[in-house]
Residue, then its C-alpha position, 0 to 999 in steps of 0.5 A: x525507528x523514527x517516522x521521518x527519513x533523513x539525509x545530511x541536510x534534509x528531513x522528510x515524511x512522505x505518506x500516501x493513502x491509496x484507495x481503489x474502488x470499482x464502479x458501484x462498489x461491487x465486491x470484486x476483491x474476494x477470496x483468491x483474487x483479493x489475496x493475489x491483489x494484496x500480494x502483488x501490491x506488497x511485492x511492487x511496493x517492496x521493489x520500489x523501496x516503499x514501506x507498507x504500513x497497512x493494507x486492507x481488502x474488504x470482503 
């Protein structure tokens, strides 16, 4: 599979890096909350037709 997407007259590579950090970097995404947040992001990205390469929730 190529890193690039293409149509008849165009070739593109679209990448985004999303970071969410709470105030003072408190660790609020722990346990079930972190699992559910990660799951919700994956489901929403799939609905938009996006491909998730990597996800990381730090404990």
